[in-house]
ZADO-16741 format. One line per 3 residues: number of its first residue (from 1); their letters; for each residue x, y, z of C-alpha. Coordinates in steps of 0.02 Angstrom, whole numbers, plus 32768, in hexadecimal, padded with zeros to 4 digits. Example, Ala and Ser with C-alpha at 12.3 -4.5 7.8 and 13.67 -1.06 7.14 Angstrom:
2
1) as) 8267/7F1F/8186; 82AC/7FCB/8165;
This chain:
186
1) xxx) 568F/ED9E/5EEB; 5685/ED3E/5F8E; 570F/ECFB/5FFD;
4) xxx) 56C2/EC60/604A; 56FF/EC13/60EC; 56C8/EB8F/6169;
7) xxx) 56DD/EB8C/6225; 56D7/EAFD/62A0; 56B0/EB1C/6357;
10) xxx) 572D/EAB9/63BE; 56C0/EAD1/6459; 562C/EA71/640E;
13) xxx) 566F/E9F5/638D; 566B/E942/63CD; 56BD/E8F1/6334;
16) xxx) 5622/E88A/6313; 564A/E875/6258; 559D/E8AE/621F;
19) xxx) 55F4/E92E/61B0; 5663/E8A8/6165; 55CE/E83A/613A;
22) xxx) 5569/E8CD/60F4; 55FB/E8FF/6086; 5613/E84E/6044;
25) xxx) 555A/E843/6019; 554A/E8F2/5FCE; 55E8/E8E7/5F65;
28) xxx) 55E8/E82D/5F39; 5692/E813/5F89; 56CF/E761/5F66;
31) xxx) 56E6/E6E5/5FF4; 5792/E6F1/6043; 57A3/E7AC/601E;
34) xxx) 5769/E84A/6076; 575B/E904/6053; 5750/E926/610E;
37) xxx) 577B/E8C6/61AB; 5779/E8DB/6267; 5810/E8FE/62D3;
40) xxx) 5832/E8E4/638C; 58C7/E942/63D5; 58EF/E91C/648C;
43) xxx) 5959/E99C/64EA; 59AA/E986/6595; 5994/E8ED/6602;
46) xxx) 590E/E8A8/6675; 58BE/E8F4/66DA; 58E3/E99B/6685;
49) xxx) 58D0/E966/65D1; 5873/E9CC/654F; 582B/E981/64B1;
52) xxx) 580A/E9E0/6410; 5788/E983/63AA; 575D/E9C4/62FE;
55) xxx) 573D/E998/624B; 57BE/E9CD/61CD; 57C5/E9E1/6111;
58) xxx) 5817/EA4A/6089; 5846/EAF1/60D7; 5818/EB53/6039;
61) xxx) 58B6/EBBA/6047; 58C7/EC66/5FFC; 597E/EC3C/5FDC;
64) xxx) 595E/EB89/5FA4; 59FD/EB26/5F80; 5994/EAA1/5F28;
67) xxx) 595B/EB21/5EA7; 5A0B/EB5E/5E80; 5A4B/EAA9/5E77;
70) xxx) 59CC/EA74/5DF3; 5A1E/EA68/5D47; 5979/EA65/5CE6;
73) xxx) 591F/EAF0/5D46; 589A/EA71/5D78; 58A6/EAB5/5E2A;
76) xxx) 5863/EB66/5E39; 580B/EBDE/5EAF; 575C/EC23/5E93;
79) xxx) 5703/EC8F/5F15; 5787/EC5C/5F92; 5764/EBA3/5F79;
82) xxx) 57F2/EB34/5F3C; 57AF/EAC2/5EB4; 57EC/EA3D/5E3A;
85) xxx) 57B2/EA32/5D86; 57B1/E976/5D71; 57B1/E986/5CB4;
88) xxx) 585A/E9E1/5CB9; 58A4/E976/5D44; 591F/E8F2/5D07;
91) xxx) 5931/E89E/5DB1; 59E9/E8CA/5DC5; 59CD/E8EB/5E80;
94) xxx) 5A42/E982/5E88; 59B6/E9DC/5EE4; 59A1/E94B/5F5D;
97) xxx) 5A59/E957/5F8B; 5A50/EA15/5F99; 59BB/EA19/6011;
100) xxx) 59FD/EA2B/60C4; 5954/E9F2/610A; 5943/E949/60B4;
103) xxx) 589C/E97E/606D; 58A8/E936/5FBD; 58A0/E887/5F78;
106) xxx) 58AA/E832/5ECF; 57FA/E7FD/5EA1; 57EF/E74C/5E57;
109) xxx) 57B7/E79B/5DB3; 5862/E7F0/5DA1; 5847/E8A3/5DDA;
112) xxx) 586F/E8F7/5E7F; 57DA/E918/5EF0; 57BF/E97F/5F8F;
115) xxx) 5742/E9E5/5FF2; 56EC/EA6B/5F8B; 5682/EAB9/6016;
118) xxx) 55F7/EA66/5FAE; 5609/EAF1/5F2C; 557B/EAA2/5EC8;
121) xxx) 5505/EAD7/5F54; 5539/EB8F/5F51; 54AB/EBFE/5F19;
124) xxx) 5428/EB7C/5F45; 540E/EBBB/5FF6; 545E/EB1C/603B;
127) xxx) 54FA/EB12/60A5; 5580/EA8F/6082; 5541/E9E1/60B1;
130) xxx) 55B5/E9D7/6147; 5572/EA7B/618E; 54BE/EA4A/616F;
133) xxx) 54CC/E9A1/61C8; 5537/E9D2/625F; 54D2/E99F/62F9;
136) xxx) 552F/EA17/636C; 552B/EAAB/62F2; 55E8/EAB3/62FD;
139) xxx) 5605/EADB/6245; 55DD/EB84/61F8; 55F3/EBBC/6143;
142) xxx) 55EF/EC69/60F8; 5643/ECFA/60A0; 56D0/ED4B/6101;
145) xxx) 56B7/EDEC/60A0; 5601/EDFA/60D6; 5601/EE45/6186;
148) xxx) 5551/EDFD/61A1; 5587/ED49/6181; 5592/ECDB/621B;
151) xxx) 5648/ECAD/61F5; 567C/ED65/61ED; 5620/ED87/6290;
154) xxx) 5673/ECF3/62E6; 5720/ED36/62BE; 56F0/EDD7/6318;
157) xxx) 56AD/ED7D/63B3; 571A/ECE4/63C6; 57CD/ECB2/63E0;
160) xxx) 5801/EC46/634E; 5894/EBF2/62FB; 58C0/EBA0/6257;
163) xxx) 591F/EAFF/623A; 59D8/EB0D/6211; 59E7/EBCB/6212;
166) xxx) 5AA1/EBB7/61F1; 5A77/EB7F/613F; 5A35/EC2F/611B;
169) xxx) 59AB/EBEA/60AB; 5923/EC5C/60F4; 58A4/EBCF/610E;
172) xxx) 57EB/EBF4/610F; 57BD/EB62/617F; 57BB/EBB4/6229;
175) xxx) 57BE/EB5D/62D3; 5759/EBBF/6352; 5795/EBB7/6404;
178) xxx) 574C/EC0F/649B; 56CF/EC9C/6499; 571C/ED46/64BF;
181) xxx) 56D8/EDC3/653D; 56A5/EE31/64AB; 5622/EDAF/6479;
184) xxx) 55CD/EDC1/6522; 55C0/EE7F/6516; 5552/EE80/647B;
């Protein structure tokens, strides 16, 4: 069993929205909705400001409040990926309210939808559409339990953070920060 995760390199992402468009096309996301989006966080003030630019999406939490909030068990975790069975979903939106990341929406057809790390592409040799299209190679996808996967290697070589650590959801969408000295000694 795998434990999939995705990383985004904050030092290279330019928030170009290529990932957002690729996701909409690959997953037939209706107009006005999104499974992923870009974020711009400005810190400090001119001339010493710092900007974090990155795409965001479902955090695929190990301790997913959306899964425990679902009364029909339509939300579940498989191989570390948080998914929704649209046939079991009644559109009550309990999971939408429970998600601290705002990563879910009610699809016009009456079920809750969200990022799936393009689970339909797993086993085909293809990365999620957002990873495949990223022009700056900022997104990486892989199995955290495989020490040879690029994501697992990045966590050894890079400083990183997760969004809203205080929620204790154990997200598997990882924001890579600077390169550590260890990376240069290899």
